[in-house]
C-alpha positions as CSV (number, residue, x, y, z in Angstrom):
1,M,21.8,26.6,-23.0
2,A,19.9,28.6,-20.5
3,L,16.7,27.0,-21.7
4,S,18.0,23.5,-21.3
5,I,19.2,24.3,-17.8
6,T,15.8,25.7,-16.9
7,L,14.1,22.6,-18.3
8,I,16.4,20.2,-16.5
9,G,16.0,22.3,-13.3
10,G,12.3,22.2,-13.7
11,S,12.3,18.4,-14.2
12,V,14.3,17.9,-11.0
13,F,11.8,20.1,-9.0
14,A,8.9,18.3,-10.6
15,A,10.3,14.9,-9.7
16,A,11.1,16.0,-6.1
17,D,7.6,17.4,-5.8
18,A,6.1,14.0,-6.9
19,V,8.3,12.2,-4.4
20,A,7.2,14.6,-1.6
21,Q,3.5,14.0,-2.6
22,D,4.0,10.2,-2.4
23,V,5.6,10.5,1.0
24,A,2.7,12.7,2.2
25,L,0.1,10.4,0.8
26,N,1.6,7.4,2.6
27,T,1.9,9.0,6.0
28,F,-0.8,7.4,8.1
29,P,-2.0,8.0,11.6
30,P,-0.8,5.3,14.0
31,E,-4.4,4.4,14.9
32,Q,-5.2,3.7,11.2
33,I,-2.1,1.5,11.0
34,L,-3.2,-0.3,14.1
35,Q,-6.8,-0.8,12.8
36,G,-5.2,-2.2,9.6
37,A,-3.1,-4.6,11.6
38,K,-6.1,-5.9,13.4
39,L,-8.1,-6.3,10.2
40,Y,-5.1,-8.0,8.5
41,A,-4.8,-10.5,11.4
42,A,-8.5,-11.3,11.3
43,N,-8.9,-11.5,7.5
44,C,-5.6,-11.7,5.6
45,A,-3.0,-13.5,7.7
46,V,-4.4,-16.9,7.0
47,C,-3.1,-16.6,3.4
48,H,-0.5,-13.8,3.5
49,G,1.1,-14.9,6.8
50,D,1.4,-13.5,10.2
51,K,2.8,-10.0,10.0
52,M,2.8,-10.4,6.2
53,I,5.5,-13.2,6.4
54,D,4.4,-16.0,4.1
55,Q,5.0,-19.4,5.6
56,G,5.6,-21.0,2.2
57,G,2.2,-20.8,0.6
58,G,3.5,-18.8,-2.3
59,F,1.2,-15.8,-1.7
60,F,2.2,-12.2,-2.6
61,D,4.7,-10.7,-0.2
62,L,2.8,-7.7,0.9
63,R,5.8,-6.2,2.6
64,T,7.1,-5.4,-0.9
65,F,3.8,-3.8,-2.2
66,P,4.7,-0.5,-4.0
67,P,3.3,2.3,-1.8
68,Q,2.6,4.5,-4.9
69,Q,0.1,1.9,-6.2
70,R,-2.7,2.5,-3.8
71,P,-5.4,2.2,-6.5
72,R,-4.1,-1.2,-7.4
73,F,-4.2,-2.3,-3.8
74,I,-7.8,-1.0,-3.3
75,S,-8.9,-2.7,-6.5
76,S,-7.2,-6.0,-5.8
77,V,-8.7,-6.2,-2.2
78,S,-12.1,-4.9,-3.3
79,N,-12.5,-7.0,-6.4
80,G,-10.2,-9.9,-5.8
81,K,-7.2,-11.0,-7.9
82,N,-6.1,-14.4,-9.1
83,S,-6.9,-16.8,-6.2
84,M,-7.8,-14.0,-3.8
85,P,-11.5,-13.5,-3.4
86,P,-13.2,-10.0,-3.4
87,W,-13.5,-8.4,0.0
88,K,-15.8,-5.5,-0.9
89,S,-18.8,-7.2,0.6
90,V,-16.9,-7.9,3.9
91,L,-14.8,-4.8,4.4
92,S,-15.8,-1.2,4.1
93,Q,-13.7,1.3,2.1
94,P,-12.3,2.9,5.3
95,E,-11.3,-0.6,6.4
96,I,-9.6,-1.4,3.1
97,A,-7.8,2.0,3.4
98,A,-6.6,0.9,6.9
99,L,-5.3,-2.3,5.5
100,F,-3.4,-0.3,2.9
101,A,-1.9,1.8,5.7
102,Y,-0.8,-1.3,7.5
103,V,0.7,-2.9,4.4
104,V,2.6,0.2,3.5
105,A,3.7,1.3,7.0
106,G,3.1,-1.5,9.4
107,E,5.8,-4.1,8.8
108,Q,9.2,-3.9,7.2
109,K,10.9,-6.6,5.2
């Protein structure tokens, strides 16, 4: 019994630690979010909508992008996905990181 309580307690702490790490990883400096907003307006809004609000074009609602899936975001923007072209020749990695900061923290649904 003591072993199962210890294991359950350890699992709870491990899960809480993972959530804390996700929150820490997705805390962005305001200037990075602002840079991402500017990059978004210049490069992404034409398809994904002003402030990530799609005007009926059927594009992915970026306001619902899972914050814990940063690698997926970086890959999709860098290499393209479905009808979205690759942006790695247009945007630097720090700019793509700023876009991620804006998508995760900049606008709420």
